[in-house]
PyMOL Python script that loads the backbone (N, CA, C, O; Angstrom):
from pymol import cmd

cmd.read_pdbstr("""\
ATOM      1  N   MET A   1       0.890  -0.802   0.046  1.00  0.00           N
ATOM      2  CA  MET A   1      -0.155   0.126  -0.222  1.00  0.00           C
ATOM      3  C   MET A   1       0.812   0.767   0.426  1.00  0.00           C
ATOM      4  O   MET A   1       1.624   0.753   1.351  1.00  0.00           O
ATOM      5  N   ASP A   2       0.128   1.621  -0.940  1.00  0.00           N
ATOM      6  CA  ASP A   2       1.218   3.849  -0.658  1.00  0.00           C
ATOM      7  C   ASP A   2       1.214   3.658  -0.029  1.00  0.00           C
ATOM      8  O   ASP A   2       0.689   2.615   0.362  1.00  0.00           O
ATOM      9  N   PRO A   3       2.262   5.133   1.251  1.00  0.00           N
ATOM     10  CA  PRO A   3       2.787   5.351   2.033  1.00  0.00           C
ATOM     11  C   PRO A   3       1.109   6.928   2.998  1.00  0.00           C
ATOM     12  O   PRO A   3       0.518   7.195   4.044  1.00  0.00           O
ATOM     13  N   ALA A   4       1.327   7.541   0.869  1.00  0.00           N
ATOM     14  CA  ALA A   4       0.418   8.498   1.181  1.00  0.00           C
ATOM     15  C   ALA A   4      -0.684   8.610   1.158  1.00  0.00           C
ATOM     16  O   ALA A   4      -1.153   9.744   1.059  1.00  0.00           O
ATOM     17  N   PHE A   5      -1.740   7.204   1.261  1.00  0.00           N
ATOM     18  CA  PHE A   5      -3.246   6.880   1.267  1.00  0.00           C
ATOM     19  C   PHE A   5      -2.925   7.109   2.907  1.00  0.00           C
ATOM     20  O   PHE A   5      -3.457   8.016   3.548  1.00  0.00           O
ATOM     21  N   THR A   6      -2.294   6.472   3.290  1.00  0.00           N
ATOM     22  CA  THR A   6      -2.652   7.321   5.270  1.00  0.00           C
ATOM     23  C   THR A   6      -2.608   7.997   5.988  1.00  0.00           C
ATOM     24  O   THR A   6      -2.903   8.001   7.183  1.00  0.00           O
ATOM     25  N   PHE A   7      -2.023   9.024   4.985  1.00  0.00           N
ATOM     26  CA  PHE A   7      -2.547  10.178   5.699  1.00  0.00           C
ATOM     27  C   PHE A   7      -3.776  10.585   6.190  1.00  0.00           C
ATOM     28  O   PHE A   7      -4.782   9.978   5.824  1.00  0.00           O
ATOM     29  N   THR A   8      -3.867  11.636   7.058  1.00  0.00           N
ATOM     30  CA  THR A   8      -5.236  11.860   7.895  1.00  0.00           C
ATOM     31  C   THR A   8      -5.232  13.523   8.239  1.00  0.00           C
ATOM     32  O   THR A   8      -4.058  13.863   8.390  1.00  0.00           O
ATOM     33  N   VAL A   9      -5.910  14.366   8.365  1.00  0.00           N
ATOM     34  CA  VAL A   9      -6.704  15.250   8.959  1.00  0.00           C
ATOM     35  C   VAL A   9      -5.433  15.567  10.417  1.00  0.00           C
ATOM     36  O   VAL A   9      -5.119  16.634  10.945  1.00  0.00           O
ATOM     37  N   ASP A  10      -4.835  13.780  10.775  1.00  0.00           N
ATOM     38  CA  ASP A  10      -4.440  14.301  12.053  1.00  0.00           C
ATOM     39  C   ASP A  10      -3.165  15.315  12.031  1.00  0.00           C
ATOM     40  O   ASP A  10      -2.701  16.300  12.606  1.00  0.00           O
ATOM     41  N   HIS A  11      -2.772  13.847  10.343  1.00  0.00           N
ATOM     42  CA  HIS A  11      -1.079  13.950   9.978  1.00  0.00           C
ATOM     43  C   HIS A  11      -0.352  15.903   9.620  1.00  0.00           C
ATOM     44  O   HIS A  11       0.821  16.249   9.754  1.00  0.00           O
ATOM     45  N   LEU A  12      -2.067  17.199   8.966  1.00  0.00           N
ATOM     46  CA  LEU A  12      -2.144  17.854   8.834  1.00  0.00           C
ATOM     47  C   LEU A  12      -1.156  18.832  10.087  1.00  0.00           C
ATOM     48  O   LEU A  12      -1.481  18.596  11.250  1.00  0.00           O
ATOM     49  N   ALA A  13       0.058  19.936   9.874  1.00  0.00           N
ATOM     50  CA  ALA A  13       0.522  20.227  10.723  1.00  0.00           C
ATOM     51  C   ALA A  13      -0.198  21.753  11.738  1.00  0.00           C
ATOM     52  O   ALA A  13      -0.598  22.441  10.799  1.00  0.00           O
ATOM     53  N   THR A  14      -0.465  22.383  12.748  1.00  0.00           N
ATOM     54  CA  THR A  14      -1.250  23.124  12.828  1.00  0.00           C
ATOM     55  C   THR A  14      -1.521  24.562  11.869  1.00  0.00           C
ATOM     56  O   THR A  14      -2.565  25.210  11.938  1.00  0.00           O
ATOM     57  N   ASP A  15      -0.362  24.907  10.973  1.00  0.00           N
ATOM     58  CA  ASP A  15      -0.213  25.821  10.446  1.00  0.00           C
ATOM     59  C   ASP A  15      -0.442  25.386   8.765  1.00  0.00           C
ATOM     60  O   ASP A  15      -0.195  26.243   7.917  1.00  0.00           O
ATOM     61  N   GLN A  16      -0.761  24.479   8.487  1.00  0.00           N
ATOM     62  CA  GLN A  16      -1.121  24.169   7.285  1.00  0.00           C
ATOM     63  C   GLN A  16      -2.878  24.374   6.835  1.00  0.00           C
ATOM     64  O   GLN A  16      -3.743  24.827   7.586  1.00  0.00           O
ATOM     65  N   ALA A  17      -3.068  23.927   5.489  1.00  0.00           N
ATOM     66  CA  ALA A  17      -5.430  23.605   5.254  1.00  0.00           C
ATOM     67  C   ALA A  17      -4.690  22.535   4.122  1.00  0.00           C
ATOM     68  O   ALA A  17      -3.627  22.022   3.772  1.00  0.00           O
ATOM     69  N   LEU A  18      -6.725  22.682   3.752  1.00  0.00           N
ATOM     70  CA  LEU A  18      -6.648  20.960   2.225  1.00  0.00           C
ATOM     71  C   LEU A  18      -6.989  23.389   1.321  1.00  0.00           C
ATOM     72  O   LEU A  18      -7.236  24.469   1.858  1.00  0.00           O
ATOM     73  N   ARG A  19      -6.806  23.017   0.179  1.00  0.00           N
ATOM     74  CA  ARG A  19      -7.499  23.559  -0.937  1.00  0.00           C
ATOM     75  C   ARG A  19      -7.775  22.603  -0.822  1.00  0.00           C
ATOM     76  O   ARG A  19      -7.177  21.607  -0.414  1.00  0.00           O
ATOM     77  N   LEU A  20      -9.765  22.961  -1.547  1.00  0.00           N
ATOM     78  CA  LEU A  20     -10.677  22.370  -2.535  1.00  0.00           C
ATOM     79  C   LEU A  20     -11.328  22.889  -2.886  1.00  0.00           C
ATOM     80  O   LEU A  20     -12.196  23.607  -2.390  1.00  0.00           O
ATOM     81  N   PRO A  21     -10.760  22.377  -4.859  1.00  0.00           N
ATOM     82  CA  PRO A  21     -11.484  22.921  -5.459  1.00  0.00           C
ATOM     83  C   PRO A  21     -13.136  21.855  -5.509  1.00  0.00           C
ATOM     84  O   PRO A  21     -13.376  20.692  -5.186  1.00  0.00           O
ATOM     85  N   CYS A  22     -13.765  22.692  -5.934  1.00  0.00           N
ATOM     86  CA  CYS A  22     -15.254  22.616  -7.006  1.00  0.00           C
ATOM     87  C   CYS A  22     -15.254  23.134  -8.446  1.00  0.00           C
ATOM     88  O   CYS A  22     -14.260  23.513  -9.065  1.00  0.00           O
ATOM     89  N   ALA A  23     -16.850  23.084  -9.001  1.00  0.00           N
ATOM     90  CA  ALA A  23     -17.143  22.707 -10.288  1.00  0.00           C
ATOM     91  C   ALA A  23     -17.194  24.847 -10.201  1.00  0.00           C
ATOM     92  O   ALA A  23     -17.358  25.322 -11.325  1.00  0.00           O
ATOM     93  N   CYS A  24     -17.053  26.095  -8.878  1.00  0.00           N
ATOM     94  CA  CYS A  24     -17.358  26.969  -8.808  1.00  0.00           C
ATOM     95  C   CYS A  24     -16.105  27.330  -8.312  1.00  0.00           C
ATOM     96  O   CYS A  24     -15.552  27.770  -9.320  1.00  0.00           O
ATOM     97  N   ARG A  25     -15.185  27.433  -7.248  1.00  0.00           N
ATOM     98  CA  ARG A  25     -14.966  27.872  -6.655  1.00  0.00           C
ATOM     99  C   ARG A  25     -13.467  27.176  -5.988  1.00  0.00           C
ATOM    100  O   ARG A  25     -13.230  26.023  -6.350  1.00  0.00           O
ATOM    101  N   VAL A  26     -12.307  27.947  -4.883  1.00  0.00           N
ATOM    102  CA  VAL A  26     -11.648  27.288  -4.599  1.00  0.00           C
ATOM    103  C   VAL A  26     -11.833  27.404  -3.535  1.00  0.00           C
ATOM    104  O   VAL A  26     -12.163  28.560  -3.268  1.00  0.00           O
ATOM    105  N   ARG A  27     -11.759  26.226  -2.017  1.00  0.00           N
ATOM    106  CA  ARG A  27     -11.719  26.756  -0.068  1.00  0.00           C
ATOM    107  C   ARG A  27     -10.884  26.217  -0.431  1.00  0.00           C
ATOM    108  O   ARG A  27     -10.408  25.425  -1.244  1.00  0.00           O
ATOM    109  N   THR A  28     -10.657  27.465   1.220  1.00  0.00           N
ATOM    110  CA  THR A  28      -9.906  26.526   1.890  1.00  0.00           C
ATOM    111  C   THR A  28     -10.133  25.793   3.520  1.00  0.00           C
ATOM    112  O   THR A  28     -11.176  26.027   4.131  1.00  0.00           O
ATOM    113  N   PHE A  29      -9.514  25.285   3.863  1.00  0.00           N
ATOM    114  CA  PHE A  29      -9.546  24.516   4.944  1.00  0.00           C
ATOM    115  C   PHE A  29      -9.346  24.689   6.591  1.00  0.00           C
ATOM    116  O   PHE A  29     -10.083  24.092   7.375  1.00  0.00           O
ATOM    117  N   ARG A  30      -8.697  25.219   6.857  1.00  0.00           N
ATOM    118  CA  ARG A  30      -7.368  25.127   8.506  1.00  0.00           C
ATOM    119  C   ARG A  30      -7.700  23.990   9.219  1.00  0.00           C
ATOM    120  O   ARG A  30      -8.717  24.466   9.722  1.00  0.00           O
ATOM    121  N   ARG A  31      -7.670  23.249   9.513  1.00  0.00           N
ATOM    122  CA  ARG A  31      -6.702  22.115  10.000  1.00  0.00           C
ATOM    123  C   ARG A  31      -8.133  22.051  11.445  1.00  0.00           C
ATOM    124  O   ARG A  31      -9.128  21.351  11.634  1.00  0.00           O
ATOM    125  N   ARG A  32      -7.692  22.812  11.926  1.00  0.00           N
ATOM    126  CA  ARG A  32      -9.258  22.221  13.183  1.00  0.00           C
ATOM    127  C   ARG A  32     -10.130  22.757  12.859  1.00  0.00           C
ATOM    128  O   ARG A  32     -10.971  22.998  13.725  1.00  0.00           O
ATOM    129  N   THR A  33     -10.515  23.459  10.721  1.00  0.00           N
ATOM    130  CA  THR A  33     -13.078  22.741  10.228  1.00  0.00           C
ATOM    131  C   THR A  33     -12.277  21.604  10.540  1.00  0.00           C
ATOM    132  O   THR A  33     -12.506  20.861  11.495  1.00  0.00           O
ATOM    133  N   LEU A  34     -11.399  21.477   9.788  1.00  0.00           N
ATOM    134  CA  LEU A  34     -11.219  19.504   8.960  1.00  0.00           C
ATOM    135  C   LEU A  34     -11.469  18.352   9.794  1.00  0.00           C
ATOM    136  O   LEU A  34     -11.763  17.202   9.467  1.00  0.00           O
ATOM    137  N   ILE A  35     -11.289  18.897  10.992  1.00  0.00           N
ATOM    138  CA  ILE A  35     -11.479  18.074  12.466  1.00  0.00           C
ATOM    139  C   ILE A  35     -12.744  18.201  13.052  1.00  0.00           C
ATOM    140  O   ILE A  35     -13.605  17.566  13.660  1.00  0.00           O
ATOM    141  N   ALA A  36     -12.490  19.239  12.627  1.00  0.00           N
ATOM    142  CA  ALA A  36     -14.557  19.479  13.277  1.00  0.00           C
ATOM    143  C   ALA A  36     -15.730  18.680  12.257  1.00  0.00           C
ATOM    144  O   ALA A  36     -16.765  18.049  12.469  1.00  0.00           O
ATOM    145  N   LEU A  37     -14.861  19.133  10.905  1.00  0.00           N
ATOM    146  CA  LEU A  37     -16.343  18.627  10.285  1.00  0.00           C
ATOM    147  C   LEU A  37     -16.005  17.256   9.686  1.00  0.00           C
ATOM    148  O   LEU A  37     -16.953  16.505   9.459  1.00  0.00           O
ATOM    149  N   ALA A  38     -14.595  16.793   9.368  1.00  0.00           N
ATOM    150  CA  ALA A  38     -14.860  15.246   9.113  1.00  0.00           C
ATOM    151  C   ALA A  38     -14.323  13.995  10.178  1.00  0.00           C
ATOM    152  O   ALA A  38     -14.529  12.783  10.250  1.00  0.00           O
ATOM    153  N   GLY A  39     -13.618  14.871  10.861  1.00  0.00           N
ATOM    154  CA  GLY A  39     -12.852  14.370  12.124  1.00  0.00           C
ATOM    155  C   GLY A  39     -11.336  14.063  11.922  1.00  0.00           C
ATOM    156  O   GLY A  39     -10.927  14.458  10.831  1.00  0.00           O
ATOM    157  N   ARG A  40     -10.444  13.479  12.675  1.00  0.00           N
ATOM    158  CA  ARG A  40      -8.732  13.159  13.122  1.00  0.00           C
ATOM    159  C   ARG A  40      -8.746  12.237  12.481  1.00  0.00           C
ATOM    160  O   ARG A  40      -7.734  12.066  11.802  1.00  0.00           O
ATOM    161  N   ASP A  41      -9.871  11.191  12.366  1.00  0.00           N
ATOM    162  CA  ASP A  41      -8.557  10.455  11.381  1.00  0.00           C
ATOM    163  C   ASP A  41      -9.202   9.839   9.971  1.00  0.00           C
ATOM    164  O   ASP A  41      -9.337   8.685   9.564  1.00  0.00           O
ATOM    165  N   ALA A  42      -9.550  11.196   9.391  1.00  0.00           N
ATOM    166  CA  ALA A  42     -10.367  11.165   8.094  1.00  0.00           C
ATOM    167  C   ALA A  42      -9.109  11.583   7.400  1.00  0.00           C
ATOM    168  O   ALA A  42      -8.377  12.567   7.504  1.00  0.00           O
ATOM    169  N   ARG A  43      -9.103  10.104   6.382  1.00  0.00           N
ATOM    170  CA  ARG A  43      -8.157  10.204   5.066  1.00  0.00           C
ATOM    171  C   ARG A  43      -8.046  10.510   4.136  1.00  0.00           C
ATOM    172  O   ARG A  43      -8.839  10.306   3.217  1.00  0.00           O
ATOM    173  N   LEU A  44      -6.712  11.278   4.072  1.00  0.00           N
ATOM    174  CA  LEU A  44      -6.442  12.770   3.180  1.00  0.00           C
ATOM    175  C   LEU A  44      -6.969  13.055   1.274  1.00  0.00           C
ATOM    176  O   LEU A  44      -7.224  14.083   0.646  1.00  0.00           O
ATOM    177  N   HIS A  45      -6.945  11.768   0.935  1.00  0.00           N
ATOM    178  CA  HIS A  45      -7.205  11.619   0.279  1.00  0.00           C
ATOM    179  C   HIS A  45      -8.593  10.562  -0.098  1.00  0.00           C
ATOM    180  O   HIS A  45      -8.776  10.145  -1.242  1.00  0.00           O
ATOM    181  N   LEU A  46      -9.656  10.169   1.251  1.00  0.00           N
ATOM    182  CA  LEU A  46     -10.581  10.361  -0.269  1.00  0.00           C
ATOM    183  C   LEU A  46     -11.590  12.089   1.106  1.00  0.00           C
ATOM    184  O   LEU A  46     -12.771  12.082   1.452  1.00  0.00           O
ATOM    185  N   ILE A  47     -10.953  12.750   1.329  1.00  0.00           N
ATOM    186  CA  ILE A  47     -10.759  13.603   1.821  1.00  0.00           C
ATOM    187  C   ILE A  47     -12.633  14.588   1.526  1.00  0.00           C
ATOM    188  O   ILE A  47     -13.350  15.161   2.346  1.00  0.00           O
ATOM    189  N   GLY A  48     -12.806  14.366   0.014  1.00  0.00           N
ATOM    190  CA  GLY A  48     -14.060  14.521  -1.015  1.00  0.00           C
ATOM    191  C   GLY A  48     -15.326  13.481  -0.665  1.00  0.00           C
ATOM    192  O   GLY A  48     -16.331  13.214  -1.324  1.00  0.00           O
ATOM    193  N   LEU A  49     -14.938  13.075   0.443  1.00  0.00           N
ATOM    194  CA  LEU A  49     -16.365  11.768   0.466  1.00  0.00           C
ATOM    195  C   LEU A  49     -17.163  12.188   1.333  1.00  0.00           C
ATOM    196  O   LEU A  49     -18.314  11.759   1.414  1.00  0.00           O
ATOM    197  N   CYS A  50     -16.453  13.502   2.470  1.00  0.00           N
ATOM    198  CA  CYS A  50     -17.386  13.571   3.736  1.00  0.00           C
ATOM    199  C   CYS A  50     -18.297  14.588   2.660  1.00  0.00           C
ATOM    200  O   CYS A  50     -17.696  15.108   1.720  1.00  0.00           O
ATOM    201  N   ARG A  51     -19.681  14.822   2.839  1.00  0.00           N
ATOM    202  CA  ARG A  51     -20.651  15.764   2.882  1.00  0.00           C
ATOM    203  C   ARG A  51     -20.572  16.509   3.252  1.00  0.00           C
ATOM    204  O   ARG A  51     -20.982  17.485   2.624  1.00  0.00           O
ATOM    205  N   GLU A  52     -19.936  16.719   4.689  1.00  0.00           N
ATOM    206  CA  GLU A  52     -20.116  18.534   5.346  1.00  0.00           C
ATOM    207  C   GLU A  52     -18.681  19.239   4.093  1.00  0.00           C
ATOM    208  O   GLU A  52     -18.453  20.449   4.107  1.00  0.00           O
ATOM    209  N   LEU A  53     -17.912  18.333   3.173  1.00  0.00           N
ATOM    210  CA  LEU A  53     -17.016  20.052   2.278  1.00  0.00           C
ATOM    211  C   LEU A  53     -17.356  19.922   1.047  1.00  0.00           C
ATOM    212  O   LEU A  53     -16.804  20.686   0.255  1.00  0.00           O
ATOM    213  N   TRP A  54     -18.145  19.137   0.626  1.00  0.00           N
ATOM    214  CA  TRP A  54     -19.306  19.767  -0.198  1.00  0.00           C
ATOM    215  C   TRP A  54     -19.555  20.942  -0.495  1.00  0.00           C
ATOM    216  O   TRP A  54     -19.987  21.672   0.397  1.00  0.00           O
ATOM    217  N   CYS A  55     -19.359  21.463  -1.821  1.00  0.00           N
ATOM    218  CA  CYS A  55     -19.971  22.600  -1.881  1.00  0.00           C
ATOM    219  C   CYS A  55     -21.528  23.161  -1.831  1.00  0.00           C
ATOM    220  O   CYS A  55     -22.287  22.901  -2.764  1.00  0.00           O
ATOM    221  N   SER A  56     -22.032  24.061  -0.523  1.00  0.00           N
ATOM    222  CA  SER A  56     -23.742  24.483  -1.215  1.00  0.00           C
ATOM    223  C   SER A  56     -24.060  25.231  -2.078  1.00  0.00           C
ATOM    224  O   SER A  56     -25.047  25.940  -1.882  1.00  0.00           O
ATOM    225  N   GLU A  57     -23.509  25.302  -3.019  1.00  0.00           N
ATOM    226  CA  GLU A  57     -23.615  26.615  -4.061  1.00  0.00           C
ATOM    227  C   GLU A  57     -23.986  25.453  -5.168  1.00  0.00           C
ATOM    228  O   GLU A  57     -25.164  25.168  -5.386  1.00  0.00           O
ATOM    229  N   CYS A  58     -22.570  24.601  -6.062  1.00  0.00           N
ATOM    230  CA  CYS A  58     -22.650  24.346  -6.761  1.00  0.00           C
ATOM    231  C   CYS A  58     -23.755  22.560  -7.138  1.00  0.00           C
ATOM    232  O   CYS A  58     -24.365  22.083  -8.095  1.00  0.00           O
ATOM    233  N   GLY A  59     -23.350  22.050  -5.288  1.00  0.00           N
ATOM    234  CA  GLY A  59     -23.087  21.004  -4.776  1.00  0.00           C
ATOM    235  C   GLY A  59     -22.376  19.058  -5.537  1.00  0.00           C
ATOM    236  O   GLY A  59     -22.632  17.854  -5.549  1.00  0.00           O
ATOM    237  N   GLU A  60     -21.364  20.149  -6.040  1.00  0.00           N
ATOM    238  CA  GLU A  60     -19.690  19.179  -5.842  1.00  0.00           C
ATOM    239  C   GLU A  60     -18.543  18.355  -5.081  1.00  0.00           C
ATOM    240  O   GLU A  60     -17.484  18.969  -4.952  1.00  0.00           O
ATOM    241  N   PRO A  61     -18.599  16.981  -4.529  1.00  0.00           N
ATOM    242  CA  PRO A  61     -17.371  17.057  -4.070  1.00  0.00           C
ATOM    243  C   PRO A  61     -16.495  17.273  -3.988  1.00  0.00           C
ATOM    244  O   PRO A  61     -16.130  16.228  -4.527  1.00  0.00           O
ATOM    245  N   PRO A  62     -15.316  17.902  -3.705  1.00  0.00           N
ATOM    246  CA  PRO A  62     -13.631  17.708  -3.852  1.00  0.00           C
ATOM    247  C   PRO A  62     -13.520  16.844  -3.747  1.00  0.00           C
ATOM    248  O   PRO A  62     -13.863  15.944  -2.981  1.00  0.00           O
ATOM    249  N   PHE A  63     -12.576  17.099  -5.174  1.00  0.00           N
ATOM    250  CA  PHE A  63     -12.084  15.110  -4.719  1.00  0.00           C
ATOM    251  C   PHE A  63     -10.383  15.062  -5.050  1.00  0.00           C
ATOM    252  O   PHE A  63      -9.489  14.245  -4.834  1.00  0.00           O
ATOM    253  N   VAL A  64     -10.472  16.444  -5.713  1.00  0.00           N
ATOM    254  CA  VAL A  64      -9.036  16.554  -5.915  1.00  0.00           C
ATOM    255  C   VAL A  64      -8.510  17.826  -4.490  1.00  0.00           C
ATOM    256  O   VAL A  64      -9.310  18.310  -3.691  1.00  0.00           O
ATOM    257  N   GLY A  65      -6.920  18.131  -4.524  1.00  0.00           N
ATOM    258  CA  GLY A  65      -6.888  19.550  -3.274  1.00  0.00           C
ATOM    259  C   GLY A  65      -5.459  19.520  -3.378  1.00  0.00           C
ATOM    260  O   GLY A  65      -4.871  18.816  -4.198  1.00  0.00           O
ATOM    261  N   TRP A  66      -5.003  20.133  -2.712  1.00  0.00           N
ATOM    262  CA  TRP A  66      -3.584  20.525  -2.440  1.00  0.00           C
ATOM    263  C   TRP A  66      -3.256  20.996  -0.640  1.00  0.00           C
ATOM    264  O   TRP A  66      -4.036  21.340   0.247  1.00  0.00           O
ATOM    265  N   VAL A  67      -2.416  20.894  -0.648  1.00  0.00           N
ATOM    266  CA  VAL A  67      -1.881  20.945   1.897  1.00  0.00           C
ATOM    267  C   VAL A  67      -1.208  22.294   1.220  1.00  0.00           C
ATOM    268  O   VAL A  67      -0.241  22.288   0.458  1.00  0.00           O
ATOM    269  N   VAL A  68      -1.784  23.203   1.576  1.00  0.00           N
ATOM    270  CA  VAL A  68      -1.459  24.511   1.859  1.00  0.00           C
ATOM    271  C   VAL A  68      -0.447  25.100   3.157  1.00  0.00           C
ATOM    272  O   VAL A  68      -0.661  24.506   4.213  1.00  0.00           O
ATOM    273  N   GLN A  69       0.442  26.000   3.212  1.00  0.00           N
ATOM    274  CA  GLN A  69       0.343  27.022   4.473  1.00  0.00           C
ATOM    275  C   GLN A  69      -0.336  28.224   5.075  1.00  0.00           C
ATOM    276  O   GLN A  69      -0.657  29.150   4.330  1.00  0.00           O
ATOM    277  N   THR A  70      -0.527  28.267   6.089  1.00  0.00           N
ATOM    278  CA  THR A  70      -1.463  29.090   6.691  1.00  0.00           C
ATOM    279  C   THR A  70       0.026  30.276   6.913  1.00  0.00           C
ATOM    280  O   THR A  70       1.253  30.176   6.907  1.00  0.00           O
ATOM    281  N   GLU A  71      -1.121  31.487   7.114  1.00  0.00           N
ATOM    282  CA  GLU A  71      -0.255  32.316   8.181  1.00  0.00           C
ATOM    283  C   GLU A  71      -0.489  32.208   9.742  1.00  0.00           C
ATOM    284  O   GLU A  71      -1.155  31.241  10.111  1.00  0.00           O
ATOM    285  N   ALA A  72      -0.099  32.936  10.540  1.00  0.00           N
ATOM    286  CA  ALA A  72       0.670  32.212  12.048  1.00  0.00           C
ATOM    287  C   ALA A  72      -0.901  33.501  12.489  1.00  0.00           C
ATOM    288  O   ALA A  72      -1.427  34.575  12.195  1.00  0.00           O
ATOM    289  N   GLU A  73      -0.965  32.391  13.309  1.00  0.00           N
ATOM    290  CA  GLU A  73      -2.158  33.984  13.667  1.00  0.00           C
ATOM    291  C   GLU A  73      -1.588  33.961  14.421  1.00  0.00           C
ATOM    292  O   GLU A  73      -0.572  33.368  14.784  1.00  0.00           O
ATOM    293  N   SER A  74      -3.034  35.534  15.193  1.00  0.00           N
ATOM    294  CA  SER A  74      -2.272  36.433  16.514  1.00  0.00           C
ATOM    295  C   SER A  74      -3.087  36.045  17.775  1.00  0.00           C
ATOM    296  O   SER A  74      -4.260  35.720  17.958  1.00  0.00           O
ATOM    297  N   VAL A  75      -1.928  36.220  18.628  1.00  0.00           N
ATOM    298  CA  VAL A  75      -3.219  35.567  19.771  1.00  0.00           C
ATOM    299  C   VAL A  75      -3.617  36.964  20.690  1.00  0.00           C
ATOM    300  O   VAL A  75      -4.470  36.898  21.575  1.00  0.00           O
TER     301      VAL A  75
END
""", "prot")
cmd.dss("prot")
cmd.show_as("cartoon", "prot")
cmd.util.cbc("prot")
cmd.orient("prot")
């Protein structure tokens, strides 16, 4: 099995996010948002199957995405 298929939301660093495109836009989900919507154990290669992440505008699931660095938040 390819090790890339074992990465979960919990593997993302606190300063990382996922950019997920659909038919009408690209949305950025921070790690904590993904944990709330999909759970820590949601596998990244299957994240598009989580209905909570489907676009409310066009109804499309995001099957392809990429990891990005987020800006540091001030406390």
